[in-house]
C-alpha positions in Angstrom: 65.6 115.2 61.7 66.4 111.4 61.6 69.8 110.0 62.8 72.8 110.3 60.9 73.5 106.7 59.5 77.3 107.5 58.9 77.8 108.4 62.5 75.7 105.5 63.9 77.9 103.1 61.8 80.9 104.8 63.5 79.7 104.3 66.9 77.9 107.6 67.5 74.3 106.5 67.7 71.6 109.0 68.1 73.3 112.0 66.5 71.0 113.9 64.4 71.6 114.0 60.7 73.1 117.5 59.6 70.7 117.6 56.5 71.6 120.3 54.1 74.7 121.3 56.2 76.2 117.9 55.4 78.6 117.4 52.6 77.0 114.2 51.6 73.6 115.8 51.2 75.3 118.6 48.9 76.8 116.0 46.9 73.3 114.9 45.8 72.7 118.4 44.6 75.9 118.6 42.7 75.4 115.4 40.8 71.7 116.5 39.9 70.1 113.5 41.6 67.3 115.7 43.1 65.1 114.4 40.2 65.5 110.7 41.2 62.9 109.5 43.5 65.0 109.7 46.9 63.5 109.2 50.2 66.6 111.0 51.6 68.9 113.3 49.8 72.0 111.8 51.4 74.6 110.3 48.8 75.7 108.0 51.5 72.4 106.1 51.5 71.5 106.7 47.9 74.7 105.0 46.8 74.6 102.4 49.7 78.0 103.3 50.6 77.8 102.1 54.2 77.6 98.6 52.6 81.4 98.6 52.0 82.0 97.9 55.7 83.5 99.7 58.9 86.7 100.8 57.1 84.9 102.7 54.2 82.5 104.2 57.1 85.4 105.5 59.0 86.9 107.0 56.1 83.7 108.8 54.8 83.3 110.2 58.2 86.8 111.3 58.0 86.2 113.0 54.8 83.0 114.7 56.2 84.9 115.9 59.2 87.8 117.3 57.0 85.7 119.1 54.6 83.5 120.6 57.1 86.3 121.7 59.3 88.0 123.4 56.3 84.6 125.1 55.5 84.2 126.4 59.0 87.8 127.9 58.7 88.9 125.8 61.6 90.8 123.1 60.0 91.1 119.6 61.1 94.3 117.8 61.8 
């Protein structure tokens, strides 16, 4: 699996992409973008969301962690 671009921008290089476990990969499925010619199924990359700068990248990572924390039942404070 390639590295997670979102975590790399947030100072966590060499962290593997979560693939289908990631909320941003599932977002592509929810938006029915799977028919579009995408080299990756990550909404972060598809919509070039990391071009918004480090504050946007930090916020997107915090959303990912909160959603995935809630999904696992652990919650994130």
